[in-house]
A tleap script that builds the chain and sets N, CA, C and O, in Angstrom:
source leaprc.protein.ff14SB
mol = sequence {
  NMET THR CYS GLY LEU LEU ARG LEU ARG PRO
  ARG ASN SER ARG SER LEU ALA PRO LEU LEU
  ALA VAL LEU ILE ALA LEU ALA GLY TYR PHE
  ALA ILE PHE LEU VAL THR LYS ASP ASP LEU
  GLU TRP LEU PHE ALA THR ALA LEU ASP ARG
  LEU TYR MET HIE LEU TRP PRO ALA LEU VAL
  LEU ALA LEU PHE LEU LEU LEU ARG ARG PRO
  GLU ASP TRP ALA ILE ALA SER SER PRO ALA
  LYS ALA LYS LYS ALA CARG
}
set mol.1.N position { 0.776 -1.144 -0.017 }
set mol.1.CA position { 0.024 -0.002 -0.034 }
set mol.1.C position { 0.869 1.292 0.021 }
set mol.1.O position { 0.507 2.324 -0.545 }
set mol.2.N position { 1.947 1.191 0.691 }
set mol.2.CA position { 2.851 2.318 0.764 }
set mol.2.C position { 3.371 2.743 -0.661 }
set mol.2.O position { 3.392 3.920 -1.019 }
set mol.3.N position { 3.768 1.740 -1.408 }
set mol.3.CA position { 4.262 2.025 -2.747 }
set mol.3.C position { 3.223 2.764 -3.604 }
set mol.3.O position { 3.526 3.642 -4.411 }
set mol.4.N position { 1.958 2.330 -3.359 }
set mol.4.CA position { 0.927 3.046 -4.122 }
set mol.4.C position { 0.838 4.433 -3.765 }
set mol.4.O position { 0.700 5.282 -4.646 }
set mol.5.N position { 0.910 4.767 -2.430 }
set mol.5.CA position { 0.844 6.123 -2.017 }
set mol.5.C position { 1.917 7.025 -2.396 }
set mol.5.O position { 1.700 8.230 -2.517 }
set mol.6.N position { 3.160 6.471 -2.607 }
set mol.6.CA position { 4.311 7.216 -2.856 }
set mol.6.C position { 4.609 7.353 -4.306 }
set mol.6.O position { 5.548 8.076 -4.635 }
set mol.7.N position { 3.906 6.733 -5.206 }
set mol.7.CA position { 4.080 6.816 -6.599 }
set mol.7.C position { 3.841 8.298 -7.067 }
set mol.7.O position { 3.026 9.020 -6.493 }
set mol.8.N position { 4.550 8.692 -8.080 }
set mol.8.CA position { 4.271 10.052 -8.636 }
set mol.8.C position { 3.092 9.995 -9.511 }
set mol.8.O position { 2.914 9.057 -10.288 }
set mol.9.N position { 2.311 10.954 -9.398 }
set mol.9.CA position { 1.132 11.024 -10.293 }
set mol.9.C position { 1.099 12.412 -10.966 }
set mol.9.O position { 1.722 13.351 -10.470 }
set mol.10.N position { 0.424 12.535 -12.016 }
set mol.10.CA position { 0.262 13.810 -12.701 }
set mol.10.C position { -0.405 14.789 -11.900 }
set mol.10.O position { -1.257 14.350 -11.127 }
set mol.11.N position { -0.190 16.093 -11.920 }
set mol.11.CA position { -0.767 17.043 -11.123 }
set mol.11.C position { -2.306 17.210 -11.287 }
set mol.11.O position { -3.006 17.469 -10.308 }
set mol.12.N position { -2.808 17.063 -12.494 }
set mol.12.CA position { -4.169 17.236 -12.764 }
set mol.12.C position { -5.017 15.994 -12.643 }
set mol.12.O position { -6.234 16.110 -12.793 }
set mol.13.N position { -4.491 14.832 -12.389 }
set mol.13.CA position { -5.248 13.623 -12.279 }
set mol.13.C position { -5.631 13.378 -10.780 }
set mol.13.O position { -4.778 13.095 -9.938 }
set mol.14.N position { -6.901 13.498 -10.509 }
set mol.14.CA position { -7.293 13.205 -9.055 }
set mol.14.C position { -8.188 12.015 -9.201 }
set mol.14.O position { -9.229 12.135 -9.846 }
set mol.15.N position { -7.867 10.899 -8.661 }
set mol.15.CA position { -8.497 9.684 -8.768 }
set mol.15.C position { -9.578 9.650 -7.677 }
set mol.15.O position { -9.386 10.048 -6.528 }
set mol.16.N position { -10.768 9.124 -8.154 }
set mol.16.CA position { -11.913 9.045 -7.239 }
set mol.16.C position { -12.008 7.569 -6.671 }
set mol.16.O position { -12.967 7.223 -5.981 }
set mol.17.N position { -11.039 6.776 -6.971 }
set mol.17.CA position { -11.116 5.406 -6.575 }
set mol.17.C position { -11.106 5.197 -5.035 }
set mol.17.O position { -11.871 4.368 -4.542 }
set mol.18.N position { -10.291 5.900 -4.290 }
set mol.18.CA position { -10.329 5.712 -2.732 }
set mol.18.C position { -11.742 6.077 -2.242 }
set mol.18.O position { -12.284 5.360 -1.401 }
set mol.19.N position { -12.371 7.188 -2.747 }
set mol.19.CA position { -13.583 7.630 -2.215 }
set mol.19.C position { -14.661 6.652 -2.680 }
set mol.19.O position { -15.602 6.404 -1.924 }
set mol.20.N position { -14.571 6.073 -3.906 }
set mol.20.CA position { -15.475 5.055 -4.369 }
set mol.20.C position { -15.409 3.835 -3.533 }
set mol.20.O position { -16.452 3.236 -3.269 }
set mol.21.N position { -14.244 3.414 -3.088 }
set mol.21.CA position { -14.134 2.241 -2.233 }
set mol.21.C position { -14.758 2.378 -0.927 }
set mol.21.O position { -15.308 1.416 -0.391 }
set mol.22.N position { -14.696 3.548 -0.380 }
set mol.22.CA position { -15.440 3.924 0.921 }
set mol.22.C position { -16.881 3.840 0.683 }
set mol.22.O position { -17.588 3.224 1.480 }
set mol.23.N position { -17.397 4.440 -0.405 }
set mol.23.CA position { -18.742 4.393 -0.749 }
set mol.23.C position { -19.357 3.011 -0.954 }
set mol.23.O position { -20.511 2.770 -0.601 }
set mol.24.N position { -18.610 2.162 -1.497 }
set mol.24.CA position { -18.855 0.718 -1.812 }
set mol.24.C position { -18.981 -0.005 -0.455 }
set mol.24.O position { -19.933 -0.752 -0.233 }
set mol.25.N position { -18.080 0.209 0.385 }
set mol.25.CA position { -17.974 -0.433 1.794 }
set mol.25.C position { -19.293 0.035 2.497 }
set mol.25.O position { -20.026 -0.791 3.041 }
set mol.26.N position { -19.586 1.380 2.477 }
set mol.26.CA position { -20.756 1.904 3.148 }
set mol.26.C position { -22.018 1.273 2.634 }
set mol.26.O position { -22.961 1.014 3.382 }
set mol.27.N position { -22.021 1.032 1.349 }
set mol.27.CA position { -23.230 0.546 0.740 }
set mol.27.C position { -23.404 -0.984 1.073 }
set mol.27.O position { -24.530 -1.461 1.213 }
set mol.28.N position { -22.245 -1.749 1.197 }
set mol.28.CA position { -22.260 -3.070 1.736 }
set mol.28.C position { -22.786 -3.176 3.122 }
set mol.28.O position { -23.610 -4.050 3.392 }
set mol.29.N position { -22.343 -2.310 4.046 }
set mol.29.CA position { -22.851 -2.327 5.336 }
set mol.29.C position { -24.329 -1.994 5.441 }
set mol.29.O position { -25.084 -2.543 6.244 }
set mol.30.N position { -24.692 -1.047 4.567 }
set mol.30.CA position { -26.122 -0.708 4.580 }
set mol.30.C position { -27.002 -1.992 4.121 }
set mol.30.O position { -28.055 -2.303 4.677 }
set mol.31.N position { -26.462 -2.654 3.095 }
set mol.31.CA position { -27.211 -3.837 2.592 }
set mol.31.C position { -27.309 -4.952 3.702 }
set mol.31.O position { -28.342 -5.602 3.861 }
set mol.32.N position { -26.248 -5.123 4.409 }
set mol.32.CA position { -26.335 -6.021 5.525 }
set mol.32.C position { -27.352 -5.680 6.632 }
set mol.32.O position { -28.013 -6.552 7.196 }
set mol.33.N position { -27.441 -4.384 6.910 }
set mol.33.CA position { -28.481 -3.826 7.838 }
set mol.33.C position { -29.892 -4.109 7.309 }
set mol.33.O position { -30.807 -4.368 8.091 }
set mol.34.N position { -30.063 -4.062 6.024 }
set mol.34.CA position { -31.403 -4.264 5.418 }
set mol.34.C position { -31.782 -5.687 5.445 }
set mol.34.O position { -32.971 -5.944 5.630 }
set mol.35.N position { -30.889 -6.707 5.279 }
set mol.35.CA position { -31.264 -8.119 5.226 }
set mol.35.C position { -31.128 -8.847 6.548 }
set mol.35.O position { -31.431 -10.038 6.625 }
set mol.36.N position { -30.687 -8.174 7.576 }
set mol.36.CA position { -30.481 -8.834 8.825 }
set mol.36.C position { -31.862 -9.100 9.544 }
set mol.36.O position { -32.811 -8.327 9.407 }
set mol.37.N position { -31.915 -10.208 10.295 }
set mol.37.CA position { -33.242 -10.447 11.072 }
set mol.37.C position { -33.196 -9.901 12.488 }
set mol.37.O position { -34.178 -10.001 13.224 }
set mol.38.N position { -32.062 -9.324 12.878 }
set mol.38.CA position { -32.004 -8.927 14.304 }
set mol.38.C position { -32.706 -7.608 14.390 }
set mol.38.O position { -33.002 -7.006 13.357 }
set mol.39.N position { -32.994 -7.120 15.609 }
set mol.39.CA position { -33.665 -5.908 15.859 }
set mol.39.C position { -32.593 -4.717 15.433 }
set mol.39.O position { -31.420 -4.710 15.805 }
set mol.40.N position { -33.173 -3.761 14.631 }
set mol.40.CA position { -32.372 -2.764 14.059 }
set mol.40.C position { -31.827 -1.827 15.135 }
set mol.40.O position { -30.674 -1.397 15.110 }
set mol.41.N position { -32.746 -1.529 16.107 }
set mol.41.CA position { -32.334 -0.613 17.218 }
set mol.41.C position { -31.061 -1.249 17.871 }
set mol.41.O position { -30.041 -0.570 17.990 }
set mol.42.N position { -31.112 -2.478 18.270 }
set mol.42.CA position { -30.025 -3.155 18.911 }
set mol.42.C position { -28.890 -3.178 18.014 }
set mol.42.O position { -27.775 -2.918 18.468 }
set mol.43.N position { -29.053 -3.469 16.748 }
set mol.43.CA position { -27.937 -3.539 15.722 }
set mol.43.C position { -27.224 -2.181 15.643 }
set mol.43.O position { -25.996 -2.162 15.733 }
set mol.44.N position { -27.914 -1.053 15.482 }
set mol.44.CA position { -27.426 0.204 15.391 }
set mol.44.C position { -26.669 0.598 16.701 }
set mol.44.O position { -25.598 1.203 16.654 }
set mol.45.N position { -27.255 0.241 17.844 }
set mol.45.CA position { -26.638 0.655 19.046 }
set mol.45.C position { -25.317 -0.116 19.237 }
set mol.45.O position { -24.380 0.465 19.784 }
set mol.46.N position { -25.186 -1.392 18.819 }
set mol.46.CA position { -23.953 -2.138 18.937 }
set mol.46.C position { -22.917 -2.030 17.895 }
set mol.46.O position { -21.715 -2.104 18.146 }
set mol.47.N position { -23.468 -1.833 16.588 }
set mol.47.CA position { -22.502 -1.902 15.506 }
set mol.47.C position { -22.092 -0.605 14.834 }
set mol.47.O position { -21.099 -0.587 14.106 }
set mol.48.N position { -22.821 0.480 15.053 }
set mol.48.CA position { -22.572 1.761 14.419 }
set mol.48.C position { -21.318 2.383 14.783 }
set mol.48.O position { -20.695 2.989 13.911 }
set mol.49.N position { -20.845 2.303 16.031 }
set mol.49.CA position { -19.633 2.813 16.408 }
set mol.49.C position { -18.458 2.091 15.786 }
set mol.49.O position { -17.467 2.704 15.388 }
set mol.50.N position { -18.592 0.720 15.708 }
set mol.50.CA position { -17.587 0.024 15.018 }
set mol.50.C position { -17.415 0.294 13.490 }
set mol.50.O position { -16.319 0.295 12.928 }
set mol.51.N position { -18.616 0.522 12.873 }
set mol.51.CA position { -18.616 0.911 11.461 }
set mol.51.C position { -17.917 2.242 11.222 }
set mol.51.O position { -17.197 2.415 10.239 }
set mol.52.N position { -18.143 3.183 12.140 }
set mol.52.CA position { -17.451 4.514 12.051 }
set mol.52.C position { -15.936 4.280 12.123 }
set mol.52.O position { -15.181 4.847 11.333 }
set mol.53.N position { -15.492 3.434 13.084 }
set mol.53.CA position { -14.071 3.126 13.283 }
set mol.53.C position { -13.534 2.437 12.084 }
set mol.53.O position { -12.346 2.605 11.809 }
set mol.54.N position { -14.252 1.710 11.367 }
set mol.54.CA position { -13.841 1.031 10.115 }
set mol.54.C position { -13.608 2.003 8.996 }
set mol.54.O position { -12.580 2.000 8.318 }
set mol.55.N position { -14.675 2.893 8.823 }
set mol.55.CA position { -14.707 3.723 7.579 }
set mol.55.C position { -14.040 5.032 7.823 }
set mol.55.O position { -13.700 5.667 6.824 }
set mol.56.N position { -13.795 5.545 9.037 }
set mol.56.CA position { -13.229 6.880 9.299 }
set mol.56.C position { -11.741 6.927 8.706 }
set mol.56.O position { -11.450 7.815 7.905 }
set mol.57.N position { -10.877 6.043 9.071 }
set mol.57.CA position { -9.478 6.106 8.473 }
set mol.57.C position { -9.472 6.013 6.980 }
set mol.57.O position { -8.719 6.712 6.302 }
set mol.58.N position { -10.305 5.155 6.470 }
set mol.58.CA position { -10.279 5.118 4.923 }
set mol.58.C position { -10.893 6.392 4.354 }
set mol.58.O position { -10.377 6.875 3.346 }
set mol.59.N position { -11.898 6.946 4.885 }
set mol.59.CA position { -12.423 8.262 4.461 }
set mol.59.C position { -11.440 9.360 4.543 }
set mol.59.O position { -11.342 10.176 3.626 }
set mol.60.N position { -10.716 9.412 5.595 }
set mol.60.CA position { -9.612 10.459 5.742 }
set mol.60.C position { -8.539 10.336 4.744 }
set mol.60.O position { -8.088 11.339 4.191 }
set mol.61.N position { -8.096 9.111 4.480 }
set mol.61.CA position { -7.085 8.767 3.518 }
set mol.61.C position { -7.627 9.205 2.150 }
set mol.61.O position { -6.895 9.804 1.363 }
set mol.62.N position { -8.937 8.902 1.853 }
set mol.62.CA position { -9.396 9.196 0.492 }
set mol.62.C position { -9.521 10.649 0.336 }
set mol.62.O position { -9.192 11.156 -0.736 }
set mol.63.N position { -9.971 11.377 1.313 }
set mol.63.CA position { -9.972 12.844 1.146 }
set mol.63.C position { -8.717 13.569 0.991 }
set mol.63.O position { -8.642 14.565 0.271 }
set mol.64.N position { -7.596 13.039 1.732 }
set mol.64.CA position { -6.308 13.634 1.561 }
set mol.64.C position { -5.762 13.285 0.213 }
set mol.64.O position { -5.041 14.101 -0.360 }
set mol.65.N position { -6.067 12.068 -0.368 }
set mol.65.CA position { -5.590 11.783 -1.612 }
set mol.65.C position { -6.261 12.575 -2.690 }
set mol.65.O position { -5.666 12.752 -3.753 }
set mol.66.N position { -7.519 13.090 -2.480 }
set mol.66.CA position { -8.175 13.971 -3.405 }
set mol.66.C position { -7.730 15.499 -3.323 }
set mol.66.O position { -7.809 16.286 -4.266 }
set mol.67.N position { -7.290 15.771 -2.153 }
set mol.67.CA position { -6.895 17.237 -1.924 }
set mol.67.C position { -5.693 17.682 -2.780 }
set mol.67.O position { -4.884 16.824 -3.134 }
set mol.68.N position { -5.538 18.879 -3.110 }
set mol.68.CA position { -4.457 19.351 -3.766 }
set mol.68.C position { -3.173 19.386 -2.926 }
set mol.68.O position { -3.264 19.548 -1.709 }
set mol.69.N position { -1.996 19.241 -3.517 }
set mol.69.CA position { -0.727 19.280 -2.705 }
set mol.69.C position { -0.428 20.770 -2.595 }
set mol.69.O position { -0.867 21.584 -3.409 }
set mol.70.N position { 0.351 21.098 -1.537 }
set mol.70.CA position { 0.768 22.558 -1.256 }
set mol.70.C position { 1.510 23.127 -2.527 }
set mol.70.O position { 1.402 24.312 -2.844 }
set mol.71.N position { 2.267 22.225 -3.237 }
set mol.71.CA position { 2.909 22.752 -4.385 }
set mol.71.C position { 1.957 23.205 -5.595 }
set mol.71.O position { 2.332 24.046 -6.412 }
set mol.72.N position { 0.816 22.647 -5.648 }
set mol.72.CA position { -0.146 22.949 -6.578 }
set mol.72.C position { -0.697 24.437 -6.305 }
set mol.72.O position { -1.066 25.164 -7.227 }
set mol.73.N position { -0.714 24.788 -5.070 }
set mol.73.CA position { -1.268 26.142 -4.652 }
set mol.73.C position { -0.177 27.282 -4.741 }
set mol.73.O position { -0.481 28.473 -4.803 }
set mol.74.N position { 1.057 26.832 -4.741 }
set mol.74.CA position { 2.135 27.779 -4.708 }
set mol.74.C position { 2.173 28.589 -6.086 }
set mol.74.O position { 1.912 28.056 -7.164 }
set mol.75.N position { 2.499 29.825 -5.951 }
set mol.75.CA position { 2.582 30.662 -7.152 }
set mol.75.C position { 3.972 30.635 -7.709 }
set mol.75.O position { 4.932 31.086 -7.083 }
set mol.76.N position { 4.063 30.084 -8.928 }
set mol.76.CA position { 5.395 29.942 -9.488 }
set mol.76.C position { 5.879 31.264 -10.037 }
set mol.76.O position { 5.114 31.943 -10.722 }
set mol.77.N position { 7.142 31.676 -9.765 }
set mol.77.CA position { 7.564 32.928 -10.199 }
set mol.77.C position { 8.041 32.757 -11.638 }
set mol.77.O position { 8.605 31.726 -12.006 }
set mol.78.N position { 7.807 33.763 -12.419 }
set mol.78.CA position { 8.157 33.729 -13.852 }
set mol.78.C position { 9.591 33.826 -14.052 }
set mol.78.O position { 10.241 34.480 -13.236 }
set mol.79.N position { 10.212 33.222 -15.101 }
set mol.79.CA position { 11.657 33.359 -15.324 }
set mol.79.C position { 12.199 34.749 -15.491 }
set mol.79.O position { 13.330 35.055 -15.113 }
set mol.80.N position { 11.287 35.665 -16.122 }
set mol.80.CA position { 11.755 37.052 -16.338 }
set mol.80.C position { 11.985 37.768 -15.002 }
set mol.80.O position { 12.944 38.528 -14.870 }
set mol.81.N position { 11.078 37.523 -13.966 }
set mol.81.CA position { 11.317 38.175 -12.735 }
set mol.81.C position { 12.469 37.660 -12.044 }
set mol.81.O position { 13.140 38.419 -11.344 }
set mol.82.N position { 12.777 36.382 -12.180 }
set mol.82.CA position { 13.981 35.759 -11.547 }
set mol.82.C position { 15.245 36.343 -12.054 }
set mol.82.O position { 16.198 36.572 -11.310 }
set mol.83.N position { 15.247 36.596 -13.408 }
set mol.83.CA position { 16.456 37.138 -14.013 }
set mol.83.C position { 16.677 38.667 -13.533 }
set mol.83.O position { 17.811 39.089 -13.312 }
set mol.84.N position { 15.593 39.420 -13.394 }
set mol.84.CA position { 15.728 40.776 -12.942 }
set mol.84.C position { 16.273 40.828 -11.423 }
set mol.84.O position { 16.986 41.762 -11.057 }
set mol.85.N position { 15.954 39.927 -10.683 }
set mol.85.CA position { 16.356 39.935 -9.300 }
set mol.85.C position { 17.930 39.630 -9.066 }
set mol.85.O position { 18.522 39.846 -8.008 }
set mol.86.N position { 18.463 39.123 -10.172 }
set mol.86.CA position { 19.990 38.781 -10.066 }
set mol.86.C position { 20.724 39.969 -10.230 }
set mol.86.O position { 21.954 39.946 -10.184 }
savepdb mol mol.pdb
quit
């Protein structure tokens, strides 16, 4: 996983795959809640905190992967201004 995070990527490509993975996992959990025979009130009371703990790190990682890097926000100085400063 670390190798995938450290790979160089083009500046303009922002992949939605990590966010899509979180949404698919959330949809899977929702489907399990729909087909279960247990009492939903009890199920939400016991399982919802654990689901947040499963999805929160993945969601934070997905959001940081989608955010721009600080280098993308930096204003590049033009070569003409750099020559005048010398």
